[in-house]
TILOGU-534227 format. One record per residue (C-alpha): residue number from 1; residue in one letter; x, y, z. Coordinates in Angstrom, 1 decimal. Each point is the difference from the previous one (the first is absolute). Example, Ala and Ser with C-alpha at 12.3 -4.5 7.8 and 13.67 -1.06 7.14 Angstrom:
// TILOGU-534227
+-----+---+--------+--------+--------+
:   k : r :     xx :     yy :     zz :
+-----+---+--------+--------+--------+
:   1 : A :   12.3 :   -4.5 :    7.8 :
:   2 : S :    1.4 :    3.4 :   -0.7 :
+-----+---+--------+--------+--------+
//
This chain:
// TILOGU-534227
+-----+---+--------+--------+--------+
:   k : r :     xx :     yy :     zz :
+-----+---+--------+--------+--------+
:   1 : X :   76.1 :  109.9 :  123.6 :
:   2 : X :    0.4 :   -0.9 :   -3.6 :
:   3 : X :   -2.9 :   -2.2 :   -1.3 :
:   4 : X :    0.9 :   -3.3 :   -1.7 :
:   5 : X :   -1.2 :    1.2 :   -3.4 :
:   6 : X :    2.2 :    3.1 :    0.1 :
:   7 : X :    2.9 :   -2.1 :    1.3 :
:   8 : X :   -0.4 :   -2.4 :   -3.0 :
:   9 : X :   -0.4 :    2.9 :   -2.5 :
:  10 : X :    3.1 :    1.9 :    1.2 :
:  11 : X :    2.4 :   -2.9 :    0.9 :
:  12 : X :   -0.7 :   -3.0 :   -2.1 :
:  13 : X :    1.2 :    1.8 :   -3.2 :
:  14 : X :    3.4 :    0.4 :    1.7 :
:  15 : X :    0.5 :   -3.8 :    0.2 :
:  16 : X :    2.2 :   -0.3 :   -3.2 :
:  17 : X :    2.3 :    2.9 :    1.1 :
:  18 : X :    0.3 :   -1.4 :    3.6 :
:  19 : X :    0.7 :   -3.5 :   -1.3 :
:  20 : X :    2.7 :    1.4 :   -2.3 :
:  21 : X :    1.7 :    1.8 :    2.9 :
:  22 : X :   -0.2 :   -3.1 :    2.2 :
:  23 : X :    1.3 :   -2.2 :   -2.8 :
:  24 : X :    2.9 :    2.3 :   -0.7 :
:  25 : X :    1.0 :    0.0 :    3.7 :
:  26 : X :   -0.6 :   -3.6 :    0.9 :
:  27 : X :    0.9 :   -1.6 :   -3.4 :
:  28 : X :   -2.7 :   -2.7 :    0.2 :
:  29 : X :   -3.5 :    0.1 :   -1.4 :
:  30 : X :   -1.6 :   -2.0 :    2.8 :
:  31 : X :    1.7 :    2.1 :    2.7 :
:  32 : X :   -1.1 :    3.1 :   -1.8 :
:  33 : X :   -3.6 :   -1.1 :   -0.2 :
:  34 : X :    0.0 :   -0.9 :    3.7 :
:  35 : X :    1.5 :    3.4 :    0.9 :
:  36 : X :   -2.6 :    1.9 :   -2.0 :
:  37 : X :   -2.7 :   -2.0 :    1.9 :
:  38 : X :    1.6 :    1.0 :    3.3 :
:  39 : X :    0.1 :    3.6 :   -1.2 :
:  40 : X :   -3.7 :    0.0 :   -0.8 :
:  41 : X :   -0.7 :   -1.6 :    3.4 :
:  42 : X :    2.0 :    2.8 :    1.7 :
:  43 : X :   -1.8 :    2.6 :   -2.1 :
:  44 : X :   -3.4 :   -1.5 :    1.0 :
:  45 : X :    1.0 :    0.3 :    3.6 :
:  46 : X :    1.0 :    3.7 :   -0.5 :
:  47 : X :   -3.1 :    0.9 :   -2.0 :
:  48 : X :   -1.0 :    2.6 :    2.6 :
:  49 : X :    3.2 :    2.0 :   -0.8 :
:  50 : X :   -0.1 :   -0.5 :   -3.8 :
:  51 : X :   -2.4 :    2.9 :   -0.8 :
:  52 : X :    2.7 :    2.4 :    1.3 :
:  53 : X :    2.6 :   -1.3 :   -2.5 :
:  54 : X :    0.8 :    2.5 :   -2.7 :
:  55 : X :    1.7 :   -2.3 :   -2.5 :
:  56 : X :   -1.4 :   -3.5 :    0.4 :
:  57 : X :    2.3 :   -1.7 :   -2.6 :
:  58 : X :    3.1 :    1.5 :    1.6 :
:  59 : X :   -1.2 :   -1.0 :    3.4 :
:  60 : X :   -0.7 :   -3.6 :   -1.1 :
:  61 : X :    3.4 :   -0.3 :   -1.8 :
:  62 : X :    1.8 :    1.3 :    3.0 :
:  63 : X :   -1.8 :   -2.5 :    2.3 :
:  64 : X :    0.8 :   -2.8 :   -2.4 :
:  65 : X :    3.7 :    0.9 :   -0.1 :
:  66 : X :    0.2 :    0.3 :    3.8 :
:  67 : X :   -1.7 :   -3.4 :    0.5 :
:  68 : X :    2.3 :   -1.6 :   -2.6 :
:  69 : X :    3.0 :    1.5 :    1.8 :
:  70 : X :   -1.3 :   -1.4 :    3.3 :
:  71 : X :   -0.4 :   -3.4 :   -1.6 :
:  72 : X :    3.5 :    0.1 :   -1.4 :
:  73 : X :    1.5 :    1.0 :    3.3 :
:  74 : X :   -1.8 :   -2.8 :    1.8 :
:  75 : X :    1.3 :   -2.5 :   -2.6 :
:  76 : X :    3.6 :    1.3 :    0.7 :
:  77 : X :   -0.5 :   -0.4 :    3.7 :
:  78 : X :   -1.4 :   -3.5 :   -0.4 :
:  79 : X :    3.2 :   -1.1 :   -1.8 :
:  80 : X :    2.1 :    0.6 :    3.1 :
:  81 : X :   -1.3 :   -2.5 :    2.5 :
:  82 : X :    1.3 :    0.3 :    3.5 :
:  83 : X :    0.3 :   -3.8 :    0.3 :
:  84 : X :    2.3 :   -0.1 :   -3.1 :
:  85 : X :    2.5 :    2.6 :    1.5 :
:  86 : X :    3.2 :   -1.9 :    1.0 :
:  87 : X :    1.6 :    0.9 :    3.3 :
:  88 : X :    3.7 :    0.1 :   -1.1 :
:  89 : X :    1.6 :    3.4 :   -0.6 :
:  90 : X :    0.9 :   -0.8 :   -3.6 :
:  91 : X :   -3.5 :   -1.0 :   -0.7 :
:  92 : X :   -1.3 :    3.2 :    1.7 :
:  93 : X :    2.2 :    2.0 :   -2.4 :
:  94 : X :   -1.7 :   -1.9 :   -2.9 :
:  95 : X :   -3.4 :    0.9 :    1.4 :
:  96 : X :    1.0 :    3.6 :    0.3 :
:  97 : X :    1.3 :    0.2 :   -3.5 :
:  98 : X :   -3.2 :   -1.8 :   -1.2 :
:  99 : X :   -2.1 :    2.6 :    1.8 :
: 100 : X :    2.1 :    2.8 :   -1.6 :
: 101 : X :   -0.5 :   -1.5 :   -3.4 :
: 102 : X :   -3.8 :   -0.2 :    0.6 :
: 103 : X :    0.0 :    3.6 :    1.2 :
: 104 : X :    1.9 :    1.0 :   -3.2 :
: 105 : X :   -2.5 :   -1.9 :   -2.1 :
: 106 : X :   -2.8 :    1.8 :    1.7 :
: 107 : X :    1.7 :    3.4 :   -0.6 :
: 108 : X :    0.4 :   -0.8 :   -3.7 :
: 109 : X :   -3.7 :   -1.0 :   -0.2 :
: 110 : X :   -1.0 :    3.3 :    1.6 :
: 111 : X :    2.3 :    1.9 :   -2.4 :
: 112 : X :   -1.6 :   -1.9 :   -3.0 :
: 113 : X :   -3.4 :    1.1 :    1.2 :
: 114 : X :    1.0 :    3.7 :   -0.4 :
: 115 : X :    1.1 :   -0.4 :   -3.6 :
: 116 : X :   -2.2 :    1.1 :   -2.9 :
: 117 : X :   -2.5 :   -2.8 :   -0.9 :
: 118 : X :    1.7 :   -1.1 :   -3.3 :
: 119 : X :    3.4 :   -0.2 :    1.8 :
: 120 : X :   -1.6 :   -2.0 :    2.8 :
: 121 : X :   -1.5 :   -2.4 :   -2.5 :
: 122 : X :    3.2 :   -0.5 :   -2.0 :
: 123 : X :    2.3 :   -0.5 :    3.0 :
: 124 : X :   -2.5 :   -2.3 :    1.6 :
: 125 : X :   -0.4 :   -2.1 :   -3.1 :
: 126 : X :    3.8 :   -0.2 :   -0.7 :
: 127 : X :    1.7 :    0.0 :    3.4 :
: 128 : X :   -2.6 :   -1.6 :    2.2 :
: 129 : X :   -2.0 :   -2.3 :   -2.3 :
: 130 : X :    3.1 :   -0.7 :   -2.2 :
: 131 : X :   -1.9 :    0.6 :   -3.3 :
: 132 : X :    1.9 :    0.3 :   -3.3 :
: 133 : X :    0.0 :    3.2 :   -1.9 :
: 134 : X :   -2.3 :   -1.5 :   -2.6 :
: 135 : X :   -2.5 :   -1.0 :    2.7 :
: 136 : X :    0.1 :    3.5 :    1.5 :
: 137 : X :   -0.6 :    1.5 :   -3.5 :
: 138 : X :   -3.0 :   -2.3 :   -0.5 :
: 139 : X :   -1.5 :    0.7 :    3.5 :
: 140 : X :    0.5 :    3.8 :   -0.1 :
: 141 : X :   -0.3 :    0.8 :   -3.7 :
: 142 : X :    3.3 :    2.0 :    0.3 :
: 143 : X :    2.8 :   -0.2 :   -2.5 :
: 144 : X :    3.4 :   -1.7 :    0.9 :
: 145 : X :    1.6 :    3.5 :    0.1 :
: 146 : X :   -2.6 :    1.3 :    2.4 :
: 147 : X :    0.2 :   -3.1 :    2.2 :
: 148 : X :    3.8 :    0.4 :    0.3 :
: 149 : X :   -0.1 :    3.7 :    0.6 :
: 150 : X :   -2.7 :   -0.3 :    2.7 :
: 151 : X :    1.9 :   -2.9 :    1.6 :
: 152 : X :    3.2 :    2.0 :    0.0 :
: 153 : X :   -1.6 :    3.1 :    1.5 :
: 154 : X :   -1.8 :   -2.1 :    2.7 :
: 155 : X :    3.1 :   -1.9 :    1.0 :
: 156 : X :    2.0 :    3.3 :    0.2 :
: 157 : X :   -2.7 :    1.6 :    2.2 :
: 158 : X :   -0.1 :   -3.1 :    2.2 :
: 159 : X :    3.8 :    0.0 :    0.5 :
: 160 : X :    0.0 :    3.8 :    0.8 :
: 161 : X :   -2.8 :   -0.2 :    2.5 :
: 162 : X :    1.3 :   -3.2 :    1.6 :
: 163 : X :    3.3 :    1.7 :    0.7 :
: 164 : X :   -1.8 :    2.8 :    1.9 :
: 165 : X :   -1.9 :   -2.5 :    2.2 :
+-----+---+--------+--------+--------+
//
């Protein structure tokens, strides 16, 4: 079992990285902070297994991503409330198309996660958070040409991979 002092020494320095990952995935500072706290609680519960982990940072980042994905999936499921589903066939078609759209959104989110980090950042800021190019330049430190090139490559990759799904 990993003692508390070693746990603190190895895992607390990872907090900024884990918070960045959670923020990027959840898009909200408060949710990201809550998620990182949940990650640390889960890690504390698994402290008997932690000495066997070869790359602690990669393990913690993967755990954070997986927990964020679980949270996002739960949020999607919560949006479709059984009591809100109408009984008519036309309305059932609307529900089916809504579920298909939600599935497509989930697929795109998963594709975005596979992009290189800068492309993820630019496409998230522009297409999800609706930031202007100037705001993206300020936040990333990239030039306008770089932002546009990264965005173009990211969108092309997303389209190509989405067609295969």
